[in-house]
N, C-alpha and C positions, 0 to 999 in steps of 0.2 A: 279237877285238870279237864277241857274241851280241845276236843282233835277233832279241823270237821274233815276230815281223813280224803286231801288233792292231793290227785296222784298229781300236778305237776305244779308242786313248788319253790319254792327260797330258804336255803338254810346259808347262813350269815352271804347269800351275793350267791352259795351255788346254786344250779338246776338238784330240786330236789323231787326223785323218781318213785310209781309204783314198778309191782313188775311186769307188768301191764303194758308204762313208759317204756320201762325200759327193752322188752321187746316184742315192740314197735320200730322201736330205733337197732338192735340188733338186728331186724330182718329185712333192713336197708342195708345197713353200714357195721356186720359182723367185727370181733374182733377191734371196733377202732378205738372208743370210746371204752372208760373205765365206769365203774359202780363202784363203790364207795360198801357194804349194806349195813343200814339202822336201824337197829333197833328202836322202834316210838314206846314210853312207858308210861306212865301215871303209879296207878296207884296197884294198876295190872297191865295184861301187853295189847297195843295201842294197832299196832299193824308195821309190819316192814317195810322201810321206804328205799333209793338209794342217795346215796352224794353221789354227781352226776359230773365227771370229771372230761369237758366238750376236748376231747384230741386234736382235732382240727381247726387250724389258723386259719387262714385260705388273702392274699389278695387279689378283691376280683370286684374291686367297685372302677367305672368307667372310670378313662379318666377327664376325662372329661362333658361326658352330662351325671356327673354325682356331682351341686354342689354344696355348698357355699364348701370350700377346705379350707386349709389355715395351706402354713409358708412352710410347714410342714407337708402335711400331701392331707392330712384329716378332717374326716367326714367335719362339717361344723353350722350346725343348721340348726336358728331356734326355733322356734312357735313364733307360729304369725307371719312370716321370714317367708316370700319365696326359697326352697328347699330343692332337693331329691335327690334321691340315692337309688344307681342305677348301674346295676350289674354285670356286668361280661359274663355270657353267659357262655362263651366258652371256658371261663372260669368257674365256674360252680356246677358245669357239666357230673356227674354221679359224686355230687355231695349233696348226703341228707339237713346234718348238725355241727356247723362250726362257727367259730369267733375272726369276725369281719379284725387283718393287720388294722388294717384307717378307719375304720369306725368305730362306735361303743358297740354292747350288747351283743346275740345271742341268735344266728341268721339262722331260721332254717328251710328245707325245700320247702315248694308248694304241695308234693305227695305225704309229706311225714304231713304237717298243719293240715292235709286232709287226712288223713287215714285216723288221727287226734282229733279234730271236728270229726264226725263220723261215728266217733268210738264218743262223746260226748264228753272228754277225759276236759277231769273239772281240773278247776286253778288255772287251767290256759288261761294265755291274755294272749291273743295274738294283733300287733296292731300293723299300722299299712302290707299290704304290701309296699313292697318295691320292686322295677321292672327289672325284664333281661336282653338287652339285643348284643 
């Protein structure tokens, strides 16, 4: 069995993280998210990881600067067409990891992403930085 030892990965669409990533998240948002420990094994013990359950679900999208949105208010952007995700700064203040109520994906603060980039967290995929006003 080949296991790449990624520190940030996905398991059945759930974030799957190392102890180090768990510690970074806990340092910024202690006792907010759930981390379910998993032992990864093949013929031998490979690594300990955690299935990350993100417990913040926020409504942060700016009502007029985020577009396009469908009739129910969900962000409905299409790659290659004009679109923008803009967060309300007061809605994300103090939060570091969350699911957006009206958009898909996992969102993280600049501070958390910065810490992961500085430590060269393997497996991390960072899409465009979104504005906050």
